[in-house]
C-alpha positions in Angstrom: -3.3 19.4 -16.1 0.3 19.0 -14.9 -0.8 18.6 -11.3 -3.3 15.9 -12.4 -0.5 14.0 -14.2 1.8 14.2 -11.2 -0.9 12.9 -8.9 -1.6 10.0 -11.3 2.2 9.3 -11.5 2.4 9.3 -7.7 -0.5 6.7 -7.6 1.3 4.5 -10.2 4.6 4.6 -8.2 2.9 3.8 -4.8 0.7 1.1 -6.4 3.8 -0.5 -7.9 5.6 -0.5 -4.5 2.6 -2.2 -2.9 2.3 -4.8 -5.7 6.0 -5.5 -5.6 5.8 -6.4 -1.9 2.7 -8.5 -2.4 4.4 -10.4 -5.2 7.3 -11.2 -2.9 4.8 -12.7 -0.4 4.4 -9.8 2.0 1.1 -9.2 3.7 -0.5 -6.0 5.1 -0.3 -6.2 8.9 -1.1 -2.8 10.1 -2.2 0.7 8.8 -1.8 4.0 10.7 -3.5 7.0 9.3 -1.9 10.4 10.0 -2.0 13.9 8.6 1.2 12.9 6.8 -0.4 10.0 5.0 -1.0 6.4 5.7 1.8 4.2 7.0 1.2 0.6 5.8 3.2 -2.1 7.5 4.0 -5.2 5.5 5.3 -8.5 6.9 6.9 -11.6 5.4 8.7 -14.1 7.7 10.4 -15.7 4.7 12.4 -12.6 3.7 15.6 -11.3 5.2 13.8 -7.9 5.7 10.7 -9.2 7.5 9.0 -5.8 8.1 8.7 -3.0 5.7 6.6 0.2 6.1 5.4 2.3 3.2 4.2 5.9 3.5 1.2 6.3 1.2 0.3 9.9 0.3 -2.1 9.5 -2.6 -5.8 9.1 -2.0 -6.3 6.7 -4.8 -3.5 4.5 -3.5 -5.3 4.5 -0.1 -8.4 3.2 -1.8 -6.3 0.6 -3.6 -4.7 -0.9 -0.5 -8.1 -0.7 1.3 -9.5 -3.1 -1.4 -6.4 -5.3 -0.9 -7.1 -5.5 2.8 -10.7 -6.6 2.2 -9.4 -9.2 -0.3 -6.6 -10.4 2.0 -9.0 -11.1 4.9 -11.7 -12.6 2.7 -14.3 -10.0 3.6 -17.4 -10.1 1.4 -19.4 -6.9 1.2 
């Protein structure tokens, strides 16, 4: 049970990081999948820090940003 809670907490933290960047106007520009997780590149030309990379470890967060990519590019499944 403790492991499940820590996995869920990890998801919440990673989702919050992604949502915070999207609220500031960042867009997902690139994703690199490795054995160490997914590295998601965000870009916003209007911000001082134009490029930010997040390392995403949680599988549920990977599904989450995958759905955001589909939404961002207007892909209808």
